[in-house]
BALOBA-1460 file (C-alpha; in Angstrom, 3 decimals):
// residues 399
<rec num="1" residu="m" x="32.239" y="134.075" z="114.848"/>
<rec num="2" residu="q" x="31.802" y="137.769" z="114.159"/>
<rec num="3" residu="e" x="29.137" y="139.377" z="116.325"/>
<rec num="4" residu="t" x="27.506" y="142.746" z="115.803"/>
<rec num="5" residu="t" x="25.248" y="144.891" z="117.877"/>
<rec num="6" residu="v" x="22.946" y="147.312" z="116.136"/>
<rec num="7" residu="h" x="21.276" y="150.302" z="117.723"/>
<rec num="8" residu="e" x="18.693" y="152.093" z="115.636"/>
<rec num="9" residu="g" x="18.696" y="155.846" z="115.822"/>
<rec num="10" residu="t" x="15.951" y="158.299" z="115.040"/>
<rec num="11" residu="s" x="15.061" y="157.900" z="111.376"/>
<rec num="12" residu="l" x="14.361" y="161.303" z="109.905"/>
<rec num="13" residu="k" x="14.164" y="160.953" z="106.132"/>
<rec num="14" residu="g" x="14.832" y="164.630" z="105.486"/>
<rec num="15" residu="n" x="12.803" y="167.010" z="103.367"/>
<rec num="16" residu="a" x="11.037" y="165.954" z="100.202"/>
<rec num="17" residu="e" x="13.366" y="167.989" z="98.022"/>
<rec num="18" residu="q" x="16.391" y="165.873" z="98.935"/>
<rec num="19" residu="p" x="17.079" y="162.279" z="97.873"/>
<rec num="20" residu="n" x="16.292" y="159.639" z="100.468"/>
<rec num="21" residu="f" x="19.871" y="159.112" z="101.594"/>
<rec num="22" residu="c" x="21.961" y="158.284" z="104.624"/>
<rec num="23" residu="i" x="25.641" y="158.727" z="105.468"/>
<rec num="24" residu="v" x="27.616" y="155.573" z="106.308"/>
<rec num="25" residu="i" x="30.778" y="156.097" z="108.371"/>
<rec num="26" residu="p" x="33.024" y="153.030" z="108.769"/>
<rec num="27" residu="t" x="35.526" y="153.622" z="111.555"/>
<rec num="28" residu="y" x="38.390" y="151.847" z="113.274"/>
<rec num="29" residu="n" x="40.454" y="153.500" z="116.014"/>
<rec num="30" residu="n" x="39.883" y="157.069" z="114.816"/>
<rec num="31" residu="d" x="38.732" y="158.551" z="118.128"/>
<rec num="32" residu="k" x="40.711" y="161.773" z="117.544"/>
<rec num="33" residu="t" x="38.684" y="162.741" z="114.466"/>
<rec num="34" residu="l" x="35.461" y="160.733" z="114.667"/>
<rec num="35" residu="r" x="33.434" y="163.112" z="116.847"/>
<rec num="36" residu="d" x="34.078" y="166.065" z="114.538"/>
<rec num="37" residu="v" x="33.160" y="164.001" z="111.471"/>
<rec num="38" residu="i" x="29.845" y="162.885" z="113.023"/>
<rec num="39" residu="v" x="28.940" y="166.415" z="114.172"/>
<rec num="40" residu="r" x="29.600" y="167.846" z="110.716"/>
<rec num="41" residu="c" x="27.702" y="165.023" z="109.014"/>
<rec num="42" residu="l" x="24.696" y="165.698" z="111.246"/>
<rec num="43" residu="t" x="24.460" y="169.168" z="109.734"/>
<rec num="44" residu="e" x="23.889" y="167.482" z="106.351"/>
<rec num="45" residu="t" x="21.383" y="164.817" z="107.441"/>
<rec num="46" residu="k" x="20.070" y="163.157" z="110.587"/>
<rec num="47" residu="n" x="20.339" y="159.773" z="108.898"/>
<rec num="48" residu="i" x="23.784" y="158.662" z="110.076"/>
<rec num="49" residu="i" x="24.975" y="155.043" z="110.254"/>
<rec num="50" residu="v" x="28.308" y="154.558" z="112.037"/>
<rec num="51" residu="v" x="29.940" y="151.129" z="111.787"/>
<rec num="52" residu="n" x="32.489" y="150.542" z="114.549"/>
<rec num="53" residu="d" x="34.854" y="147.937" z="113.114"/>
<rec num="54" residu="g" x="36.038" y="146.499" z="116.414"/>
<rec num="55" residu="s" x="37.833" y="149.621" z="117.651"/>
<rec num="56" residu="t" x="39.948" y="149.319" z="120.798"/>
<rec num="57" residu="d" x="40.265" y="153.047" z="121.608"/>
<rec num="58" residu="g" x="37.520" y="155.462" z="122.707"/>
<rec num="59" residu="t" x="35.485" y="155.051" z="119.521"/>
<rec num="60" residu="k" x="32.552" y="153.185" z="121.103"/>
<rec num="61" residu="d" x="32.061" y="155.836" z="123.785"/>
<rec num="62" residu="i" x="32.084" y="158.596" z="121.174"/>
<rec num="63" residu="i" x="29.502" y="156.817" z="119.022"/>
<rec num="64" residu="d" x="27.268" y="156.050" z="121.994"/>
<rec num="65" residu="s" x="27.302" y="159.726" z="122.986"/>
<rec num="66" residu="f" x="25.105" y="160.422" z="119.930"/>
<rec num="67" residu="p" x="21.743" y="158.878" z="120.895"/>
<rec num="68" residu="d" x="19.925" y="159.574" z="117.633"/>
<rec num="69" residu="i" x="22.314" y="158.019" z="115.110"/>
<rec num="70" residu="h" x="22.279" y="154.415" z="113.902"/>
<rec num="71" residu="k" x="25.130" y="152.379" z="115.404"/>
<rec num="72" residu="i" x="26.660" y="149.063" z="114.419"/>
<rec num="73" residu="h" x="29.412" y="147.612" z="116.632"/>
<rec num="74" residu="f" x="31.642" y="144.696" z="115.590"/>
<rec num="75" residu="d" x="33.259" y="142.754" z="118.416"/>
<rec num="76" residu="k" x="36.535" y="142.521" z="116.446"/>
<rec num="77" residu="n" x="38.181" y="144.221" z="113.515"/>
<rec num="78" residu="s" x="36.985" y="142.712" z="110.232"/>
<rec num="79" residu="g" x="38.130" y="145.187" z="107.584"/>
<rec num="80" residu="k" x="36.803" y="148.352" z="105.962"/>
<rec num="81" residu="g" x="35.034" y="146.416" z="103.217"/>
<rec num="82" residu="k" x="33.135" y="144.311" z="105.729"/>
<rec num="83" residu="a" x="32.132" y="147.452" z="107.643"/>
<rec num="84" residu="l" x="30.892" y="149.170" z="104.487"/>
<rec num="85" residu="s" x="29.026" y="146.071" z="103.376"/>
<rec num="86" residu="k" x="27.251" y="145.824" z="106.735"/>
<rec num="87" residu="g" x="26.441" y="149.529" z="106.631"/>
<rec num="88" residu="f" x="24.911" y="149.259" z="103.157"/>
<rec num="89" residu="e" x="22.954" y="146.162" z="104.154"/>
<rec num="90" residu="y" x="21.517" y="148.017" z="107.129"/>
<rec num="91" residu="a" x="20.737" y="151.089" z="104.993"/>
<rec num="92" residu="i" x="18.768" y="148.884" z="102.596"/>
<rec num="93" residu="q" x="16.833" y="147.402" z="105.526"/>
<rec num="94" residu="q" x="15.994" y="150.961" z="106.602"/>
<rec num="95" residu="n" x="14.648" y="151.656" z="103.090"/>
<rec num="96" residu="f" x="17.187" y="154.304" z="102.118"/>
<rec num="97" residu="d" x="17.705" y="154.810" z="98.397"/>
<rec num="98" residu="y" x="21.276" y="156.090" z="98.602"/>
<rec num="99" residu="a" x="24.235" y="155.674" z="100.935"/>
<rec num="100" residu="l" x="26.992" y="158.279" z="101.068"/>
<rec num="101" residu="s" x="30.156" y="156.720" z="102.496"/>
<rec num="102" residu="i" x="32.742" y="158.925" z="104.179"/>
<rec num="103" residu="d" x="35.943" y="158.023" z="106.023"/>
<rec num="104" residu="s" x="36.299" y="158.895" z="109.692"/>
<rec num="105" residu="d" x="39.882" y="160.182" z="109.528"/>
<rec num="106" residu="g" x="38.833" y="163.781" z="108.876"/>
<rec num="107" residu="q" x="40.306" y="164.036" z="105.374"/>
<rec num="108" residu="h" x="36.934" y="164.578" z="103.711"/>
<rec num="109" residu="y" x="34.665" y="167.603" z="104.067"/>
<rec num="110" residu="p" x="31.105" y="166.497" z="104.963"/>
<rec num="111" residu="e" x="30.006" y="169.929" z="103.754"/>
<rec num="112" residu="d" x="30.690" y="168.710" z="100.204"/>
<rec num="113" residu="t" x="27.643" y="166.441" z="100.522"/>
<rec num="114" residu="v" x="25.691" y="169.098" z="98.640"/>
<rec num="115" residu="h" x="27.743" y="168.391" z="95.503"/>
<rec num="116" residu="f" x="26.706" y="164.729" z="95.587"/>
<rec num="117" residu="l" x="23.052" y="165.637" z="96.037"/>
<rec num="118" residu="e" x="23.216" y="168.007" z="93.084"/>
<rec num="119" residu="a" x="24.787" y="165.254" z="90.972"/>
<rec num="120" residu="v" x="22.099" y="162.742" z="92.037"/>
<rec num="121" residu="a" x="19.479" y="165.009" z="90.501"/>
<rec num="122" residu="r" x="21.315" y="164.740" z="87.163"/>
<rec num="123" residu="s" x="22.314" y="161.054" z="87.387"/>
<rec num="124" residu="p" x="20.025" y="159.261" z="89.857"/>
<rec num="125" residu="e" x="21.300" y="155.759" z="89.026"/>
<rec num="126" residu="s" x="25.046" y="156.471" z="88.990"/>
<rec num="127" residu="i" x="27.741" y="155.758" z="91.563"/>
<rec num="128" residu="l" x="29.336" y="159.102" z="92.397"/>
<rec num="129" residu="i" x="33.032" y="159.245" z="93.353"/>
<rec num="130" residu="g" x="34.403" y="162.208" z="95.252"/>
<rec num="131" residu="a" x="37.391" y="163.174" z="93.105"/>
<rec num="132" residu="r" x="40.031" y="164.828" z="95.259"/>
<rec num="133" residu="n" x="42.495" y="167.387" z="93.953"/>
<rec num="134" residu="l" x="45.502" y="165.079" z="93.716"/>
<rec num="135" residu="k" x="47.904" y="167.988" z="93.227"/>
<rec num="136" residu="e" x="46.763" y="169.711" z="96.377"/>
<rec num="137" residu="s" x="49.525" y="170.713" z="98.746"/>
<rec num="138" residu="g" x="50.227" y="168.256" z="101.525"/>
<rec num="139" residu="q" x="49.335" y="165.040" z="99.731"/>
<rec num="140" residu="p" x="51.945" y="162.315" z="100.330"/>
<rec num="141" residu="d" x="53.812" y="161.307" z="97.166"/>
<rec num="142" residu="k" x="53.083" y="157.637" z="97.857"/>
<rec num="143" residu="n" x="49.340" y="158.400" z="97.854"/>
<rec num="144" residu="s" x="49.582" y="160.079" z="94.458"/>
<rec num="145" residu="f" x="51.496" y="157.141" z="93.001"/>
<rec num="146" residu="a" x="49.098" y="154.572" z="94.476"/>
<rec num="147" residu="n" x="46.103" y="156.441" z="93.096"/>
<rec num="148" residu="k" x="47.594" y="156.734" z="89.603"/>
<rec num="149" residu="l" x="48.354" y="153.003" z="89.679"/>
<rec num="150" residu="s" x="44.807" y="152.223" z="90.815"/>
<rec num="151" residu="n" x="43.358" y="154.455" z="88.089"/>
<rec num="152" residu="f" x="45.500" y="152.668" z="85.504"/>
<rec num="153" residu="w" x="44.288" y="149.195" z="86.493"/>
<rec num="154" residu="f" x="40.689" y="150.375" z="86.676"/>
<rec num="155" residu="k" x="40.934" y="151.581" z="83.078"/>
<rec num="156" residu="i" x="42.364" y="148.216" z="81.991"/>
<rec num="157" residu="e" x="39.546" y="146.378" z="83.770"/>
<rec num="158" residu="t" x="36.703" y="148.563" z="82.532"/>
<rec num="159" residu="g" x="37.963" y="150.699" z="79.662"/>
<rec num="160" residu="m" x="36.837" y="153.772" z="81.639"/>
<rec num="161" residu="e" x="38.940" y="156.608" z="82.987"/>
<rec num="162" residu="l" x="38.293" y="157.836" z="86.525"/>
<rec num="163" residu="a" x="40.158" y="160.651" z="88.237"/>
<rec num="164" residu="d" x="40.200" y="159.132" z="91.731"/>
<rec num="165" residu="t" x="39.405" y="155.448" z="92.164"/>
<rec num="166" residu="q" x="40.751" y="155.378" z="95.737"/>
<rec num="167" residu="s" x="38.506" y="158.039" z="97.205"/>
<rec num="168" residu="g" x="36.449" y="156.827" z="100.169"/>
<rec num="169" residu="f" x="33.911" y="159.654" z="99.727"/>
<rec num="170" residu="r" x="31.234" y="158.077" z="97.508"/>
<rec num="171" residu="l" x="27.516" y="157.950" z="96.938"/>
<rec num="172" residu="y" x="25.993" y="154.575" z="96.062"/>
<rec num="173" residu="p" x="22.502" y="153.960" z="94.620"/>
<rec num="174" residu="l" x="21.627" y="151.025" z="96.868"/>
<rec num="175" residu="k" x="19.260" y="149.293" z="94.450"/>
<rec num="176" residu="k" x="22.068" y="149.089" z="91.914"/>
<rec num="177" residu="i" x="24.597" y="147.438" z="94.221"/>
<rec num="178" residu="r" x="22.419" y="145.284" z="96.470"/>
<rec num="179" residu="d" x="22.739" y="142.131" z="94.320"/>
<rec num="180" residu="l" x="26.435" y="142.429" z="93.488"/>
<rec num="181" residu="k" x="28.600" y="139.536" z="94.678"/>
<rec num="182" residu="i" x="31.577" y="141.206" z="96.349"/>
<rec num="183" residu="n" x="34.111" y="138.770" z="97.804"/>
<rec num="184" residu="t" x="36.596" y="141.153" z="99.423"/>
<rec num="185" residu="r" x="36.356" y="142.666" z="102.899"/>
<rec num="186" residu="h" x="39.288" y="145.043" z="103.346"/>
<rec num="187" residu="y" x="40.499" y="148.086" z="101.373"/>
<rec num="188" residu="d" x="40.193" y="146.073" z="98.159"/>
<rec num="189" residu="y" x="36.378" y="146.093" z="98.605"/>
<rec num="190" residu="e" x="36.084" y="149.628" z="97.232"/>
<rec num="191" residu="l" x="37.878" y="148.671" z="94.031"/>
<rec num="192" residu="e" x="35.901" y="145.458" z="93.519"/>
<rec num="193" residu="i" x="32.516" y="147.133" z="93.986"/>
<rec num="194" residu="l" x="33.468" y="149.827" z="91.454"/>
<rec num="195" residu="v" x="34.628" y="147.389" z="88.787"/>
<rec num="196" residu="k" x="31.755" y="144.948" z="89.211"/>
<rec num="197" residu="s" x="29.217" y="147.785" z="89.257"/>
<rec num="198" residu="y" x="30.566" y="149.017" z="85.943"/>
<rec num="199" residu="w" x="30.471" y="145.497" z="84.516"/>
<rec num="200" residu="n" x="26.790" y="145.409" z="85.516"/>
<rec num="201" residu="r" x="26.104" y="148.589" z="83.534"/>
<rec num="202" residu="v" x="26.036" y="150.950" z="86.509"/>
<rec num="203" residu="q" x="27.349" y="154.340" z="85.431"/>
<rec num="204" residu="i" x="30.159" y="155.906" z="87.481"/>
<rec num="205" residu="e" x="30.765" y="159.638" z="87.635"/>
<rec num="206" residu="s" x="33.200" y="161.913" z="89.426"/>
<rec num="207" residu="v" x="32.222" y="164.756" z="91.744"/>
<rec num="208" residu="p" x="34.956" y="167.291" z="92.644"/>
<rec num="209" residu="v" x="35.514" y="167.452" z="96.410"/>
<rec num="210" residu="r" x="38.017" y="169.007" z="98.772"/>
<rec num="211" residu="v" x="40.508" y="167.066" z="100.862"/>
<rec num="212" residu="y" x="42.551" y="167.808" z="103.976"/>
<rec num="213" residu="y" x="45.903" y="166.135" z="104.581"/>
<rec num="214" residu="p" x="47.044" y="166.644" z="108.186"/>
<rec num="215" residu="p" x="50.750" y="166.823" z="109.061"/>
<rec num="216" residu="d" x="52.563" y="163.484" z="109.307"/>
<rec num="217" residu="s" x="52.575" y="163.740" z="113.099"/>
<rec num="218" residu="e" x="48.754" y="163.859" z="113.144"/>
<rec num="219" residu="r" x="47.997" y="161.517" z="110.281"/>
<rec num="220" residu="v" x="46.373" y="158.192" z="111.213"/>
<rec num="221" residu="t" x="46.098" y="155.376" z="108.680"/>
<rec num="222" residu="h" x="45.264" y="151.719" z="109.074"/>
<rec num="223" residu="f" x="46.374" y="150.807" z="105.554"/>
<rec num="224" residu="k" x="48.965" y="148.023" z="105.833"/>
<rec num="225" residu="p" x="51.441" y="148.698" z="103.003"/>
<rec num="226" residu="v" x="52.503" y="145.088" z="102.440"/>
<rec num="227" residu="k" x="49.374" y="143.128" z="103.318"/>
<rec num="228" residu="d" x="46.790" y="145.505" z="101.794"/>
<rec num="229" residu="f" x="48.881" y="146.214" z="98.705"/>
<rec num="230" residu="l" x="49.183" y="142.455" z="98.169"/>
<rec num="231" residu="r" x="45.415" y="142.045" z="98.557"/>
<rec num="232" residu="i" x="44.727" y="144.791" z="96.021"/>
<rec num="233" residu="s" x="47.356" y="143.412" z="93.623"/>
<rec num="234" residu="l" x="45.847" y="139.927" z="93.746"/>
<rec num="235" residu="l" x="42.392" y="141.403" z="93.199"/>
<rec num="236" residu="n" x="43.686" y="143.314" z="90.165"/>
<rec num="237" residu="v" x="45.153" y="140.109" z="88.724"/>
<rec num="238" residu="k" x="41.767" y="138.424" z="89.135"/>
<rec num="239" residu="l" x="39.822" y="141.371" z="87.709"/>
<rec num="240" residu="v" x="42.149" y="141.786" z="84.726"/>
<rec num="241" residu="f" x="41.778" y="138.067" z="83.975"/>
<rec num="242" residu="l" x="37.978" y="138.304" z="84.215"/>
<rec num="243" residu="a" x="37.968" y="141.477" z="82.135"/>
<rec num="244" residu="l" x="40.004" y="139.954" z="79.320"/>
<rec num="245" residu="f" x="38.329" y="136.552" z="79.264"/>
<rec num="246" residu="w" x="34.770" y="137.390" z="80.292"/>
<rec num="247" residu="y" x="33.688" y="141.023" z="80.506"/>
<rec num="248" residu="r" x="35.418" y="142.460" z="77.459"/>
<rec num="249" residu="p" x="34.548" y="139.542" z="75.112"/>
<rec num="250" residu="l" x="30.941" y="139.588" z="76.354"/>
<rec num="251" residu="f" x="30.774" y="143.360" z="75.959"/>
<rec num="252" residu="f" x="32.294" y="143.039" z="72.486"/>
<rec num="253" residu="i" x="29.754" y="140.405" z="71.422"/>
<rec num="254" residu="n" x="26.788" y="142.315" z="72.844"/>
<rec num="255" residu="n" x="27.855" y="145.543" z="71.180"/>
<rec num="256" residu="f" x="29.328" y="144.142" z="67.984"/>
<rec num="257" residu="s" x="28.150" y="145.351" z="64.630"/>
<rec num="258" residu="i" x="29.800" y="145.494" z="61.232"/>
<rec num="259" residu="a" x="29.189" y="149.235" z="61.108"/>
<rec num="260" residu="k" x="30.943" y="149.794" z="64.445"/>
<rec num="261" residu="l" x="33.863" y="147.569" z="63.414"/>
<rec num="262" residu="r" x="34.285" y="149.445" z="60.135"/>
<rec num="263" residu="r" x="34.129" y="152.768" z="61.960"/>
<rec num="264" residu="s" x="36.740" y="151.645" z="64.533"/>
<rec num="265" residu="i" x="39.082" y="150.411" z="61.792"/>
<rec num="266" residu="h" x="38.553" y="153.555" z="59.740"/>
<rec num="267" residu="n" x="39.244" y="155.839" z="62.708"/>
<rec num="268" residu="a" x="42.326" y="153.870" z="63.791"/>
<rec num="269" residu="f" x="43.906" y="153.787" z="60.334"/>
<rec num="270" residu="n" x="43.077" y="157.357" z="59.342"/>
<rec num="271" residu="i" x="44.925" y="159.422" z="61.918"/>
<rec num="272" residu="p" x="46.509" y="162.335" z="60.026"/>
<rec num="273" residu="g" x="50.268" y="162.386" z="59.632"/>
<rec num="274" residu="e" x="50.918" y="158.682" z="60.252"/>
<rec num="275" residu="s" x="53.007" y="156.848" z="57.704"/>
<rec num="276" residu="a" x="52.317" y="153.373" z="56.335"/>
<rec num="277" residu="v" x="55.377" y="152.103" z="58.224"/>
<rec num="278" residu="h" x="54.103" y="153.548" z="61.507"/>
<rec num="279" residu="k" x="50.667" y="151.947" z="61.065"/>
<rec num="280" residu="s" x="52.184" y="148.609" z="60.013"/>
<rec num="281" residu="n" x="54.464" y="148.642" z="63.066"/>
<rec num="282" residu="s" x="51.354" y="149.106" z="65.226"/>
<rec num="283" residu="v" x="49.616" y="146.169" z="63.533"/>
<rec num="284" residu="a" x="52.651" y="143.934" z="64.036"/>
<rec num="285" residu="l" x="52.987" y="144.886" z="67.701"/>
<rec num="286" residu="g" x="49.322" y="144.122" z="68.398"/>
<rec num="287" residu="i" x="49.514" y="140.738" z="66.667"/>
<rec num="288" residu="f" x="52.742" y="139.856" z="68.507"/>
<rec num="289" residu="f" x="51.344" y="140.566" z="71.974"/>
<rec num="290" residu="g" x="48.022" y="138.968" z="71.071"/>
<rec num="291" residu="i" x="49.809" y="135.629" z="70.566"/>
<rec num="292" residu="i" x="52.662" y="135.442" z="73.090"/>
<rec num="293" residu="p" x="51.733" y="133.305" z="76.148"/>
<rec num="294" residu="i" x="51.228" y="135.959" z="78.820"/>
<rec num="295" residu="w" x="47.496" y="135.353" z="79.171"/>
<rec num="296" residu="g" x="45.761" y="138.028" z="81.210"/>
<rec num="297" residu="y" x="48.488" y="140.580" z="80.525"/>
<rec num="298" residu="q" x="48.635" y="140.627" z="76.726"/>
<rec num="299" residu="l" x="46.532" y="143.737" z="76.179"/>
<rec num="300" residu="v" x="48.061" y="145.577" z="79.133"/>
<rec num="301" residu="t" x="51.596" y="144.867" z="77.890"/>
<rec num="302" residu="a" x="50.690" y="145.732" z="74.301"/>
<rec num="303" residu="i" x="49.298" y="149.112" z="75.380"/>
<rec num="304" residu="l" x="52.391" y="149.775" z="77.503"/>
<rec num="305" residu="f" x="54.753" y="149.056" z="74.587"/>
<rec num="306" residu="a" x="52.572" y="151.076" z="72.214"/>
<rec num="307" residu="y" x="52.939" y="153.992" z="74.610"/>
<rec num="308" residu="l" x="56.709" y="153.551" z="75.003"/>
<rec num="309" residu="l" x="57.269" y="153.165" z="71.247"/>
<rec num="310" residu="k" x="54.805" y="155.975" z="70.438"/>
<rec num="311" residu="l" x="52.751" y="153.746" z="68.143"/>
<rec num="312" residu="n" x="49.081" y="153.933" z="67.217"/>
<rec num="313" residu="k" x="47.381" y="152.620" z="70.391"/>
<rec num="314" residu="a" x="43.996" y="152.169" z="68.666"/>
<rec num="315" residu="i" x="45.535" y="149.887" z="66.012"/>
<rec num="316" residu="v" x="47.489" y="147.959" z="68.649"/>
<rec num="317" residu="i" x="44.324" y="147.360" z="70.701"/>
<rec num="318" residu="l" x="42.354" y="146.289" z="67.625"/>
<rec num="319" residu="t" x="44.947" y="143.816" z="66.369"/>
<rec num="320" residu="a" x="45.698" y="142.433" z="69.841"/>
<rec num="321" residu="q" x="42.099" y="141.191" z="69.879"/>
<rec num="322" residu="i" x="43.351" y="138.192" z="67.924"/>
<rec num="323" residu="s" x="43.493" y="136.584" z="71.370"/>
<rec num="324" residu="l" x="39.750" y="136.826" z="72.020"/>
<rec num="325" residu="p" x="38.463" y="133.623" z="73.712"/>
<rec num="326" residu="p" x="37.074" y="131.980" z="70.514"/>
<rec num="327" residu="m" x="40.559" y="132.210" z="68.987"/>
<rec num="328" residu="i" x="42.532" y="130.970" z="71.996"/>
<rec num="329" residu="p" x="42.281" y="127.193" z="71.290"/>
<rec num="330" residu="f" x="43.479" y="127.743" z="67.720"/>
<rec num="331" residu="i" x="46.369" y="129.962" z="68.834"/>
<rec num="332" residu="i" x="47.429" y="127.336" z="71.385"/>
<rec num="333" residu="y" x="47.142" y="124.594" z="68.771"/>
<rec num="334" residu="l" x="49.245" y="126.483" z="66.227"/>
<rec num="335" residu="s" x="51.765" y="127.355" z="68.958"/>
<rec num="336" residu="i" x="52.132" y="123.673" z="69.858"/>
<rec num="337" residu="k" x="52.615" y="122.659" z="66.227"/>
<rec num="338" residu="t" x="55.172" y="125.427" z="65.705"/>
<rec num="339" residu="g" x="56.969" y="124.332" z="68.874"/>
<rec num="340" residu="e" x="57.104" y="120.736" z="67.615"/>
<rec num="341" residu="l" x="58.737" y="121.915" z="64.400"/>
<rec num="342" residu="i" x="61.459" y="123.986" z="66.063"/>
<rec num="343" residu="t" x="62.233" y="121.576" z="68.944"/>
<rec num="344" residu="g" x="61.891" y="118.297" z="67.069"/>
<rec num="345" residu="n" x="59.814" y="116.918" z="69.950"/>
<rec num="346" residu="k" x="56.288" y="115.621" z="69.794"/>
<rec num="347" residu="a" x="53.713" y="116.983" z="72.229"/>
<rec num="348" residu="d" x="50.970" y="114.732" z="73.549"/>
<rec num="349" residu="f" x="48.360" y="117.345" z="72.760"/>
<rec num="350" residu="s" x="44.958" y="117.649" z="71.202"/>
<rec num="351" residu="l" x="42.688" y="120.637" z="70.817"/>
<rec num="352" residu="f" x="40.305" y="119.150" z="73.345"/>
<rec num="353" residu="r" x="42.874" y="118.116" z="75.980"/>
<rec num="354" residu="l" x="44.451" y="121.424" z="76.958"/>
<rec num="355" residu="s" x="45.185" y="120.140" z="80.457"/>
<rec num="356" residu="d" x="48.155" y="118.265" z="78.969"/>
<rec num="357" residu="l" x="49.981" y="121.619" z="78.998"/>
<rec num="358" residu="d" x="50.664" y="120.993" z="82.676"/>
<rec num="359" residu="a" x="53.569" y="118.751" z="81.709"/>
<rec num="360" residu="i" x="56.939" y="120.545" z="81.555"/>
<rec num="361" residu="k" x="57.764" y="119.090" z="78.145"/>
<rec num="362" residu="e" x="54.519" y="120.212" z="76.582"/>
<rec num="363" residu="l" x="54.762" y="123.592" z="78.275"/>
<rec num="364" residu="t" x="58.260" y="124.172" z="76.876"/>
<rec num="365" residu="i" x="57.123" y="123.203" z="73.396"/>
<rec num="366" residu="y" x="54.090" y="125.469" z="73.692"/>
<rec num="367" residu="v" x="55.957" y="128.553" z="75.005"/>
<rec num="368" residu="s" x="58.784" y="128.345" z="72.476"/>
<rec num="369" residu="g" x="56.304" y="127.732" z="69.667"/>
<rec num="370" residu="a" x="54.084" y="130.626" z="70.776"/>
<rec num="371" residu="f" x="56.962" y="133.115" z="70.653"/>
<rec num="372" residu="v" x="58.104" y="131.923" z="67.224"/>
<rec num="373" residu="l" x="54.505" y="131.940" z="65.954"/>
<rec num="374" residu="a" x="54.074" y="135.476" z="67.307"/>
<rec num="375" residu="i" x="57.197" y="136.666" z="65.471"/>
<rec num="376" residu="i" x="56.175" y="134.999" z="62.208"/>
<rec num="377" residu="a" x="52.584" y="136.273" z="62.451"/>
<rec num="378" residu="s" x="53.735" y="139.828" z="63.248"/>
<rec num="379" residu="i" x="56.121" y="139.848" z="60.257"/>
<rec num="380" residu="i" x="53.428" y="138.547" z="57.912"/>
<rec num="381" residu="s" x="50.881" y="141.013" z="59.289"/>
<rec num="382" residu="w" x="53.377" y="143.869" z="58.840"/>
<rec num="383" residu="i" x="53.947" y="142.962" z="55.180"/>
<rec num="384" residu="l" x="50.236" y="142.531" z="54.475"/>
<rec num="385" residu="s" x="49.155" y="145.708" z="56.251"/>
<rec num="386" residu="y" x="51.907" y="147.769" z="54.635"/>
<rec num="387" residu="s" x="50.975" y="146.462" z="51.184"/>
<rec num="388" residu="v" x="47.267" y="147.163" z="51.709"/>
<rec num="389" residu="i" x="47.854" y="150.651" z="53.141"/>
<rec num="390" residu="v" x="50.183" y="151.646" z="50.289"/>
<rec num="391" residu="y" x="47.808" y="150.172" z="47.696"/>
<rec num="392" residu="l" x="44.772" y="152.014" z="49.111"/>
<rec num="393" residu="k" x="46.740" y="155.229" z="49.327"/>
<rec num="394" residu="s" x="47.836" y="154.973" z="45.695"/>
<rec num="395" residu="r" x="44.276" y="154.245" z="44.574"/>
<rec num="396" residu="k" x="43.028" y="157.261" z="46.478"/>
<rec num="397" residu="a" x="45.730" y="159.460" z="44.947"/>
<rec num="398" residu="s" x="44.896" y="158.354" z="41.400"/>
<rec num="399" residu="a" x="41.138" y="158.674" z="41.862"/>
């Protein structure tokens, strides 16, 4: 069982002009850089919480050499997410309003704390992400790729664009995150808390910060390429599934109005310079990917193909919504019936017994039927949309 020891430091809440914040430093075997990070953080605030995640080097001695900071020691390594979670929990117990997390590897500049405090004054209830200059000299190519990939999945899961979703330099409004149910405990924690915060209507903003990338010979990282990448990938699969089948439908229902729908359709179909064929191709693509049986990846794949084929992404996204949860049982039912027609086999299926799809026979009928249904529906939708677009255009020209 994980044990922790906590040593309370001197709690100096700072001057009245500053937010009531603390700095949380999770650390694991970073004794070469930790002391400098703590010293520089102490120039920003006396409210420092260092979480020693079971380090086996000289980390504990370094932390204990600062008598006035708050210290949390784990007896064994439990993961960055667990360390952050414990740090935030302790900060809440100490009645801090905000926690600024910073890594202990020396890549961040504690002096940039002032930018977060300025942003808090403008957006007191937002999570603030320290956006690094990703084109800055010295950044490893693999880091740039990983960050772009993370940003891409974050946008799929939330619909929001962020410049740097992997930055460990962040300011959290503790009251906004205290009740979130975060299940991860390693590097994937920072992604999960971002996505779930956004789903709970917590605003997220970027704050430009500097970054230092030491030479390869000096660089220390505890990121395990295979294990941690797998964890993050599995989390993304889960979050994309929840986004498509829970968050996005719920958000759509809560924010739905006929006026908004008309405006979205009008904006999507009235981009200057697009032909009727181009718009109809976009409709057909959205319908096709909204029906084919790649649940959880339909919208992602549709957007990818829209990008590759240079189609109207707004139309593709709109028409791919045919696979919203209320429509799924009917799409599955029609796919099964189409599959029965083309295979000549009968599926033991009813609209209320979807578990029968576990059988190989029924699954084959369903998958083949879904692809044929998707092709037929996309062709019909192309013809209908083309006819309507041409008709409306001719009416407008003759008016």
